[in-house]
N, C-alpha and C positions, 0 to 999 in steps of 0.2 A: 691605278697603275702602281707598280712597285716603286718604292722610294729610290732605289738604285737607278731606275730609268730616268727619274727626274734629275738625279745627280749627274748622270751622263749628259742629258740635254743641257743642263745648266753649264757644265764644264765646256761643252762644245760652243755654246753661245758666248761664254766668257773668252775662250781661246780665239774664236773668230774676231770678236770685238777687239781684243788686245793686239792681234796681228794688224788689224786695220788701223787702229789708233797709232801703233808704232810706225806704220808706213806714212801716215799723215804727219806725224811729228818729224819723221826723217825728211820729208819734202819741205817742211817749214823750218828746218834747222833747230828744232826745239829739243828739249831734254827727252831722251828715248826711254822706252821700257827695256829693262835689262833682258838680254837673251835668256838668262837663267829662268826668268819668270815665264817667258813664252814657252820654254821647254818644259817647265813644271806643269803648266796648264795642259800641255800636250800629253805629258806622261800620266797625268791624273784624269784620263778619259777624254781629253780634248784633241787627241791626235787627228781624227778625221777632219775636224774643222780647221786645225792648224795647217794641214796640207791644202785644204780647199782655199783657205785665206792666202797662203803663199802663192797659189796659182791665180786667184782672183785679183789680188793686189800687186802681183809680180814683185813680191817682197821676199828678200833673202834667197832668191832663186839662183843668184850668181855666187853665193857664198858657200863653197863646198864644205867648210868646217861646220857651218850651221846645219847643213843638210845631213851630214853624218850624225851629228848630235840629235837631229830630228828623227832619224831612223832608229836610234837607240831609245828615244822617248816613245816612239811608236811601239817598239818591242816591249817596253815597260807597260804601256797601255794594254797591249795584247795579254800580257801576264795577268794584269788586274782583271780583265774580262774573263780569262780562263779560270782564275781563282773564284770569281763571283759565280760563274757557271757551275763549277764543281761544288761549291757550297750549296747551291740550289738543288743539285742532284742528291747530295747527301742528306739534305733536310727533308726531302719529300718522299 
């Protein structure tokens, strides 16, 4: 498998775990994972898992400002995928 496939898988696993951990910390009143970190993981290929985690854990679903930022992170994610796809077309 291509290394980029493994990177995408890893980023999605990390994003899902980070969202879940943040929700767990929120419930227990512990120190939270910064939103910027959750958004960065999402932007760097973890957007699908970020959205899935938001739905699964019911986390940050009421916070409109975060959802708007998540849409932007998803668009960045889409640009990364498009650039990767185009680079594959041009190299082969």
